[in-house]
N, C-alpha and C positions, 0 to 999 in steps of 0.2 A: 076462567078467571084469568082477568087482565094482570100482567107483571106489575110491581108496587115500580113507580118512577124512579129513578135514579138521580141519587143527588150527585150533588159537584164533586163535595170533599171525597166520595165516594169513587167517582168517577176518575180522578186527578189520581187518587192514592193505587189504584189496580192498574191504571196508565202506567204512573212513573213505576211501579214493578215490571211490567213489561218491557217499558225503556231500560230500565237498569240490566235486566237480563240479553235484550240480543239488542242491545244499542238503538240508535235513531233509524239507519239505513236499513237496518235487519228486522224491524217491526213490520209489520203490515197491519192496515187498517184492519183486516180480518181478525188479527193477534188482539188490537186492542177492541175489537167487539165481543169476542171468546172472553177476555180476561173480565168484562162486564157483565158477562150473561145476556148478551144482545145480537141479534143477526147483523150482518154485515150492512145491509141497508138503514138496518136501525139506528146505528151509531153516529148518524149525519143529522138526526134529529137533537142530539146533544153536542156537534162539534161541527165548524165548518171544515176542517180538514184535518189531516195528520201534523202538520205544520202548527196549525193554531192551536192545537191539543198541545203538542211538546211546549210550545212557548207559554201557554196557560201553565202547565206542568213545572216549568224552570221558573217562571213567577210566585208559582204557590210554595215550591220551596227554598227559593231565595227569601220570601218572606217569614216563613218559617225559622229558616237559619238567625236571620235578625231579630226575630221576637226571641226566641227559645234557646239560643244559642250563643250568640253574639253579645246578644244582651246582659249576659254575666260579667262581659265588662264593665257596665255599669253601675253594677251593683253596690250602691254604697253602704250597705251593712258590712261587709267584706272589705278588709287589706286590699290593696293592690296588688302584693302575691299571692293572697286567697284566690282573687277573680281571676288570677292567668292560672292557677291550679285548680280551678273548676271549669275552667276554658278547656285546659289541658285532657281532663279527667275525662270530658263530654267529646272532644275529638276523638280521644282513643276509643270511647265505646261507638262512633258513628263509625271510623276508619276500621277498626280491628272486626266488628261485625258484619260491616257490609261486601259482600264477595266481590263486589266490583270494583273496588274502592271509593275515590272522590267521583262520582255522578258528574259534579259540572268539568272536571278536567277531562273524562272520558268523552262527554257530549261536547266538548268542546273543540277536541282533538279531531273528534269525528267529523263534525259537520262544521270547520272554521272556513272551509272555501265553498262551502253549498250553502249555509243558511246563515248570513250577516244579522238576520233579528235575534238568533241563538246568541251569537257572542256577545250583543249589547246587554242582556241579562248575567250571561256569564263575567263580563269584567265588572258589572255592579256587584256581581256577589264577590268578586277579590277586594273590590275597590273597598265594601261594606266592611270585609274582614282585617284589611289592613287598616283601616278607619279604627274599628273597635281597638285592635291591638294599641295602635300609636296611641290611643287617647291611654290607655294603661301604661306605656312606655314615657308620657308627659310627666308620671308623677318620678321617675328616677333619668331622665334625659330631657335636652332641648326639644324643640318641636321639631326642627330640621331632623336629628338623630333620631326620634322618636318614632317619623314615619321611615326612615333608612333600617332601622331597627324591625320594624314591624315587618316593611317588605322579605328582609331576608330570614324573619322566623317561619312566616306561611312558606316560602320559598322550601325553605328546610322541610316543613312538615309535608308540604306537597312531594317532595324528592324522597321521604322519609315512605310515604305512604307507596308510592309505586315501587318502590325496592320491598318495601314489604309484600305487597301482593305478587312481585313478579318471584322473588326468591321466597317465599313462603313463610316469612321471619319476621314474626309480629316485634321482635326486639328493636328493629330499625325504627319504628317510631316510638318505641318506650325511650329508647338512649336518646332520641331525638326530643321528646318531654322533658326529659331529665335532664338535658344541656339547658335547653330553655329556660326551666326553674331555677336551676342554678345560677344560671346567666346572671337572670332578672335579680337574686337576692347579691350577688355580687355589686351587680347597680345600684342597690339601695343601699350595701353598705358604704360603698365610695360616697355615694349623696351625701348621706351622714356624718363620713369621715369630712368631705370637703365642707360641711355646713359649720362643725367645728372648728375646722382648723382656719374657716374664714373669720 
């Protein structure tokens, strides 16, 4: 009996799991084939190369973040603070339960000198994240300050994920999230106060 054809979504999901646990350079085509229930030669019916598969995985993951995570920044049914809180909760869930931390950072650092095509997707991921956050911060800051604040928040959260994973303490991320939320509340108060004083 012939095996059912492997659909693209399953291929990408299984391959992402292998890349997360082994890294890009530590993953062989054999590992990818095995994770997808295929023989090494059979996987080439589905992919051109390991590099092209990783690029597809990165693009699919970026699309997921844009549509399912960063989109919370644009949910008009919530206040800006509630949007930031939702994004913060989602980020904590993702980074706390991901054994390896932030996949984009890990792959970016591992491949920065060997695979420039990955770097473009990873840079776009961070631009998307910063752009979504800066849209939120525009509710309480002028445009330039909103961008700077969004960049600072992403850097702080990424740093706290690294510390959390290295030291095995989720409180690094939790404290950063609380600080970001409290700071946003303070910025909202300052903006309201400035409006009333003007």
